[in-house]
N, C-alpha and C positions, 0 to 999 in steps of 0.2 A: 159301565166304566168310562168316564173321560180323561182326556189328558193323555192320551197314547200317540198323539202327533205332534210334528215340531216342523216349523218352517211354513211358507206362505208360496214363493215360485217354485221351490225344491222342496216339496212336503214330503216328510216320511211319516209312515204310520208303524209302529213294532206291535208283534202280536206273540203270543206262546208264554208259556210257564218253565219254570226252572226244570221241573220235572214231567213235562208234558212230552208229546213225540217231538217237538221242533220249536227253536224259535226262529222268527222270521220279520221281514220289514217289506212293505211295499213303497216305493218311490214314485210320487207323482210330480211332473215338471220336469223331470229330467230333459234337456235337450237332444234332439234327434242328432243322429250321425257322429256321436262321440265313439271313439274306438277305446273299447274296455279291455284293460290289462289284468287278466285273471290271475296271473300270479301275484299281482300288487294286493289285491282284494286277500288272498288267501294268507300274504304276508302279514298283513294287519291283524288278521284272525289270529293267526298263530302268535302274534305278541301279547294280544288277550287271552288266549288260551289257558286253563289251569294245566296243572302238571309239567309246567316248563321247567321248573327248577327246584331246588329243594327249599326255598323260602316262599312258595306258592302252594295253593290246595293240590291234594293228591289226586283230584278227581282227573281221570285220563277220558277227555274227549279229543278227537281230530279235530273238530269244529270246521269241516270241510263244508263248503256252501255249494248251493244248488241255485242257479239262475231260472225260475220257472216261467218268464214272460219278460216282454219289453227289450229284448236284445237278440238280433238276428245277424248271423256270420260276423259275430264280434263288433257289430256296431248297436246303440242305442236306436230304438225306432221314434222314440217320443212320448211312447205309450207307457203306463206303469210298469215298473220293474218291478217283480216279486222274487225274493232271495229267501230261502230257508237254510237253517243248519240243524241237522237233526240229533236230538239228545241220545248219547249211546251207554253212558256210564251213571246214570242218575242215582240207581239204589234207594229209591224212595221208600224202602222199609226201615231205614236208617232214621227216618223221621216220624215213625208211628207213636213214639214216647211224647212227641209235642202237640199231638191231636187235640187236647185239652188243657193245653199249657201255653202262658205268655212269656216267651223269652224277653229278659230285660233288654232295653234299648234296640228291640226291633219292631217290625210293624205288624205283628201278629194282633195285638189288642187293637189298634186303632183300624186294620182293614176289617176285623170283625164287628167293631161299632159301627161302622160305616155302610158295610155291605150285608152283615148277618151272617155271612159265610166266608172261609178263608182257605185258601190251598196251604195247608201246613208243610207240605213236602218243599223245603227247602225256601221257603216264603213266596212261591209262586211267582206272581207279577212283581214283587218287592225285591226279589233276587236280582243281584248284581250278573246274573246270567242273561237278562234282558238286553245288556249292554252290547252282546253280539250284535243285535239289529243295528245300533247305532255304528258300529265300527264298519259294518259292511257298508251301510249306505255312504258314511263318512270316506270310505276308501275310494267309492264313485265321485264324490264330491272333491276329493283331493286331487284327482285326476283331471276334473276339469279345471281346478284352480292351478295346476302345476302348469298347463299350457299357457296360463296367465303369467307364469313365474314366481308365482306366489308360492313360498314355502313355509310350512307349518313344522315346529318343532318342539316337543316338550319333553321335558325330563325330571328326575327326583332331585328336588335341592333341599329335601330336609326328611329325616325319619327320626321321632320322637326328637331329642334335643340335639342330635347330629346334623348341622346347617351346614350348606356349601356356601359360604360368603365370599362368592366373586360374583362380578357381574357378569352376564352371560356372553359380554362380547370378549371376555378372557378366556372362555371354554372352548374346546373343540367337539363341536357336536358329533364329530365320527367316533367319539369313544364312549356314546350313550350306550350302544348296542354291545359294547365289549365286555359289559359285566351284568349279572343277573338282577341288580337293583336298577338298573337304567340310569345311572348317575354318571356325568362325563369326567368327572375327578376321580381318579382310581385309588387315590390314597382314602379319600373321604367315603367311596364307593364300599371299600372294604371294612370300614367303621359301620357303615350301615346294615353290612350285610351279617356283621358278627351281632349287632344288637338285635336285629332281627330273629337270628339264630337262638340267641339267647332266651328271648320271651317267647319262642315256640317250645322251647324246653319246659318252660315254665307252665305252659298252656294259657298264655296271655297274648295279648295283641298290642301294637303299635301303629300311630298314625302318621302324619306328615304333611308335606306339602310337594306340588307339582308345579314348574314353572313352564310357560308356554310362550313361545315368540313366533311372530308371525312376521315374516319379512317381504319385502318388495310389493307392499300394498299400496295401490295408487291413492291419492288424495281423492277424498270426496264420496268415500263409501259409509252406508249408515244414514239414519234419519235423525231429525232433531226431536225434542220433546217426549213423548213416552216410548219411541222405538229406538233410542239412542243405541249406538253402537256397542256401547259397554254395557249398557242394561240388557242387549239381547244375549251377549256373551256372558254376563252374570245369571240370565236366566237358563241359558244351556249348562253352564258348568254346574250349577245348584241342583239340576236335575238329574245329575249323577250320583248314584247309590253313595252314601257315606260322605258325600261333600258338606262341609259344615262353613265353608268361607271361601270369599272371593274379593280380590283386590287387583288394581291394574295401576300401571305408573307407579308413582311414589306411594301410593296406596296409604295405608293407616301411619307410616313413616312420615309421609308428606304432611299429615295434621301436625306435626310437631314443629313444622318449619315455618319461617315467614314468607310472605309473598314474595319478596326479593331473592329468597334462596330458591324457591320452588318453582319460579316464572321460567319458561323457555324462551329465552331471546331469539329473535328471527336473525338471520344472516342469508346474503346472497352468495351462493357457492357456484361458481361457474354459469351464472344464468338460471339457476333453480333456486328456490326458495326453500330453506331448510331452518331447524332449530339447532342452537349451539348445544342444548341439552335435550333430555325426553321424558322429563317428568310426567309430562301428561299420557305416558304410554300410548303416543301414536293416536290419539283420541281429542279432539276437542268439540265442544259443542255436540256431541254424539256422532261425529263425522270424523273419518279418519284423514291424518294429516299427512300420510305419505312417510312418516318415519315408522320404525319397527313399533308394531304393537305387541305389547307383552304384559303379562298378569300372571299371579299365583292362584293356586287352587288347593285349599285346605281341606285333607281327609280326616275324619275322626277314626279312631282304632276301630278294626272291626268288632262287632258286637258280640259276635260268637267266640266266646272264651271256653277254655276245657277246665275252668275253676268252678267249685262249687259256688251258686248264687241263690238269693231268697228270691221268690216269684210267687205269683198267684194263678190257680187254675180257673178253668170257665165256671166252676162252681163257687167262685169266690173265696177257696180256701188257701191260706198261706202254705207254701210248700218249698221245698228244697230241690233247687234243679240242677243238675248234672250234664252239660252237653256233650253230645258225642258228634262222630262224623269227620269230614274232611273240610278244611277251612284256610283261609290264607291267614297267616299270622300278622301280615301286613299287607294291605291292598295296593300301596304304592306304585310296584313295577310294573303289575298287568293294567294299571289305570292309566299309563302313559297314552297308549294309543286311543284310549277312550276319549280322553281330554283332546288331543289332537282332531279325531273324528268330529266331537260337538263343536270345535272352532271351526271345521271346515264346513259343517253344514250351517255355520252361522255366515260365514263369507259368502258361501254360494247362492244364499238368498239374498245379498246385497244387492 
């Protein structure tokens, strides 16, 4: 199986399955001498882990990490860093009924067609539990970027039809972690939570969007042509489970504007070249402009619903399927640190 690595200068390779002994990541290319804050790594994993609230999966995992190599006396050695998180509450027997069944909108059928075999226990490599590796590696990348003053902040700005219609500059990012849906507007957050609780009772799920803002980025990061900064960001975000869309700057709305409305005029502010607006989303020609980089990531509703659906089994027979187990009614709250991690992994490679 290819496609398990991301990045060039700071390259990560993830490994493990949802119901195997552990999920892990190997980081190759991390500079030597970086002081590692273990608490910050655990904090990021805690933000991603299941069972953290009433609107997330009931699977109980401590998701405590172990660093096996590459760090000595709290500092990186410049050698490969290996990190694992052990699976403790898998309950693999809950998935026996899926051994010969293809779940609608899951990767069961495609994996089996490609490899001739699949791990039906929670989806194996296609499970979102693989994102533990990304978050652990991203936590180290974020620490490297923090030393340069770069700040990455993501938050939920839409769940179903409930949307936060405020520019991020009007929001207090300190409020993001003050509610379980990770939306910085308390009124909108409560509406989102209610909507998620309703679909959970119905055995259904909801999708939505996460906005990410990257601040204090210097001009000149990124490459032109095929490795444009926005293209690499799109690659990173689209690789996250359940992501179905990416837009940066004015995005799809900008396609409805005239050039005179969408262009960002330059101005000299105290000897520094700035733009009056930032419809470009902080990127021009694939290279950072020095303005904030901001983008939206769209997540589909989680495919595992507890309602009866029609499907097909491995013998090609039409069947009726009733899913069981512990699943998120909405992935958005737990996906916030994943989006931040992948953004950090893109920038640390620039």
